N, C-alpha and C positions, 0 to 999 in steps of 0.2 A: 503491500499499500504508500500511496506517496505521501503519505502523514507520518508511516512508521520510518520511513526513507528520511524524512528531514528530519526527524528525531535522533536518527544516528547520527548524520550530519554535525549535526550544534552538538551532538557529544562529542562527537570527536576534534572538534574545533575548542571545545570545552577543556578537554584530555589534554590537547596540544596546550594548550594556553598555561595549565599549573604541569607540564610535563611530567603527564602521567601513561602508564600504560597498565592498562583494562585486560581482562581476561574477561570475557561472556561467556555463562554456561545457564543452565534451565535445573530448576529441580521441580519434578513429577510428582506435586502432591494431591491427594486424595482429592480431587475435586476442582483441584485448579492449579494452572502452571505458575511456578515465580520465575524472575529472573533473578540472579543472581552477577553485579559484576566485583570481581577478586581482581589484588593486588599484594604486591609483598611478600617477602619471606619472615619464618618465625610462629610463635603462640597465635593461634587465630582468633580474632575481634569479630566480633558480629555487627553489625551496623543496623538500626531500624530508624527511617525517614518518618516527617510529620505528613499528615494529611495534604495533600493536592500537590507531594513535593515528588521527588524520586532520589536514588541511587545517585546523581549527578549533583546534586544539593551539596553532598558529602567532599564535594572533592576540594574547598579551599582548607579544608583540615587535615584530607590521609598526608600532606608531605610533613604534617606536625607529628605523625604518628611513625613512625621509624620504626622496623624490627618486629612490624605485625602483618600477619597472615590478615587481610581487613577485607571482609566477606559482608559485599552492603547489598542487602534484601531488598528487593521491590515488591512492600505488601500489595496483594490483591487489589486488581483497578487505580495500580500507579504505573510509571513509568512502561514498562510495554511486557510487565506480566498479565496474565487472564486475568477476567474478572469475578465478579461474586456479587450476591444477594445479600442484606441484611434484614432483620426484622427487629420493630422495636423492641425495647425491654428482654431483646434475647440473643445478646450479641456475646457476651462475655465468651457463653460456651463454646460456640465456634472459633473464639479467638483461641482461646487457649487450648483447643484442637491443632490451630495451624502453627502455633508457636512451637509445640511437641513436634508435627509434625516435622518442621524446618529442623530441628536438633536431632531427630533419629535421619531426615535425608541424609544431613552431615556427618551421619554417627557421629554425633557428640554428644557424650551422657551428659556433661556439661560445659558450659562453657561463659566468656564474659561478655557482655552487652553494652553497646553503646546505643542510647536511643533517644528519639527529639520529638516531643510532641505528642501525636499521637503514638509513634511504634515508646514512647516513652510510659503512657498509658498501657499498651497491650502491655509492655515487659512487666510493667508493677503487677497487672491483674495476673499474670502468669506465674510470677515470683510466690505472690501470696497462695495461690492453688499448687504449685508445683515447685515448694524453694529450694529443692535440694539439685536443680537442671542449672539457674544461674547461677554462676559462682562468684558475679563481680557485676556489680552495674554501675554504668553512669548515664543521670536523666538527665539532657542539656533543653535547656527552658522547662514553662510548665507545663507538665506532662498531660495536656489536652484537658480534660473533665474528669481526670481521676480524681482528684481533691476538691475536698469543700473549698467552696467561694471562687472557685473558678466561672468566667463568665463566657459566653458565646455572644462573640459582637461580629460588624462586619471585617472582610468579606463572609465569614463563614455562615453566618446567619441566613443569608439568601440561598445557600445549600441546603439546607434543611427544608425548605420548604416543597413538596411533591410538586412534580409536575416543571415548575420553576430552574428548581436545581439543575437539572441537565441540560437545562436548555443554556443557562447562565454558566454555565462549566465545559459549553460544547462551542457557545459564540466564540467566532475568530476574534479573540483578543488583539489588538498591536501591540507592538513591543510598550510601546510609553505606557499607556494605560494599564499593560500588566505589571508595568518597575511600580505604579499609582497602590494597584491592590498587592504586592509585595509589602510596598512600602507600611500598607495597614495590618497584613499580618505579621509581620516580623518586624521592621522596623525602618525607619525614613534611610540611616546611614547604612544598613544589609541591602537595601534596594539599589541606593545609590555607587554604591562598590561591587552589585552582581554584573559579572561580564556578560556583555550582549550573548553569549551564545547560551549563558547558566538560562536567562529569559527564556529564550528559546526553547530550549530541552522545555523547561516547567510548562511555559504556555503549550504547547505543542503535545506533549504528552495530555495534559485533561482534556484535548479537543478531541479524542479518541472515544468514541461512543462507548464500549465497555467500561472506560475510564470513568467518564463522567457519570455513565449510570450506576456504579460501584459507590461514588465518592458521595453522590447524591443519597442514593439509599445510607450509607452506614452514619451520613450527617443526622440525616432524619432518624435515623436507630438509636443512636445515642444523648441526641440535643432535641428540645425545644429549640423555638425562635429563637430566645434570648437567655434560656436557661438551660441545662444540662440535666436531662433524664435522672430521676433518681437513682435508676439500676447502674449507672455509669460511675456513677459518686462512690469509692472505697470508703468504708466506717472504720473506726478506730481498731476493730477487731480485726477486717481483714488486712491493714496496713500491717498492723501487730505480727501476722503471720508471715512476714518478709524476714527471712533472716539475712539474705546475701546484704556482706557491706554494700553500701549504698553511698554513691556522691552526686549531689546534682549541683548542678553549674547554671543559676538562675541570673537573667539578665536583670539588670534594675529598674528596668523601664519594660520590661514584659508586657505585654498588654491586657493579657487574659486573666494572668495572676500576680499580684506581685510576694518577690520571697519572704517580705514581714508576714504577708498574710497566710502562705504557706506554712510558717513555721511549725505552729500549733500541729496541723497534721503528718507533716513527715518525722515530726521529733516520735510520734509513735514505732517509728520503726525502728528493728532491733539495734543497726549498727549503720550510722547515717552520719553525712554532714555535709554543709552547703555553704558553697563558694558564691556569694553577690561579685556579678560584675559587671562591667561597665555597659550596655548593649541592649537589645530588645529579644525577642522570641526567638531567636537564632545566634547566640553572642559570636559564635566560632565563624561567622561570615563578616565581624567585624573587628577579631582579635585571634586568628586561627592559634596562633603560636601560644598564648596565654593558656584558650581552649583545649590545645594540645598536650601542654606541660601537665596543667591539673589532670588530665584525663589518665598521661603515663604515670603520675606519681602518684595515682589511686590504685591503678594498676597494677603498677608493681608494688605497693605497701599490703596488697592483699592476695598477692600469690602469684601474681601473671608478669612479670617485666619482660620488658621486649629483649627480641634475641639477641645475643653477644657476635658483633662483629658480622651482622647481617646488612645484605643491601638495605637499600631504603625501600621507600613505598612505590620509589620511582622506579626499579626496575621491575624488568618483566618475568614473570614467574613462569615456573614450569609449567603447562596444563595437567591439571588433575583431574576434569569431568569433560561430559561429551559438551561440545560448543554447535552453535546455530549460524548458519547467516541466516544473511535477509535483510 
């Protein structure tokens, strides 16, 4: 398809911009096929992106995490992964199954995870129900609506509306307007520093019919127009079941939930630290070196140091699993 080819062209430009060599593979899971981009050599590190983003959104951070085998999972209905459908108040079960299927497909009894926004909520849900599988956890930005007090605001609010949500997501938004929407969802600085190729990958990915339908279905399933559904928000008991050592990297200007308002909830976790940093919802766009340093320090301190004397994430890794062309 022409749109998919345009996505791959923009990705190639973006990865060239950051001097990254990426390996593409696919995970054939029950009910959905997920795309994964991998790079680097060393201990495995899984990264889960936020809603309406994709693997390419992590590009600014990757060079700041040398010594790891970084595996960027594209969630259902994002990037070039397959689509899915969600039912209101019945999302957690399928998500917990999905994350478990990813671990199984990668033959990982447990692993460290770095997650952003929606990916962070998925990781927290999973860590609460399957505490033995996430060995170390880093949440960057407000984890969607997992914590009490998080708000649903534009441009996410419109995605929650049946029929209107998919139309909004599939609309051919020009680059300048997409930069404006990105500023609303992340921060003004994040939108300004995002390379043109990044904007193209993200806006073209959302125009895929299956992606638009999936994201709109998910947003309606976890949120009302302005507030999250009660079933999406974790209570103190659920948060207290998370035993993975967890670090939050939280932008002081996160538009969805401030770090101060999140403190009472995250204090319920068994082992947790919070780093407030300058920036908005995706602070690695604004300061990838600082975010990478904090992540590496946490991983090292929790038993997952980077590999010694290994090539950086720029190096092209040996292919491990089936690749697809197209």
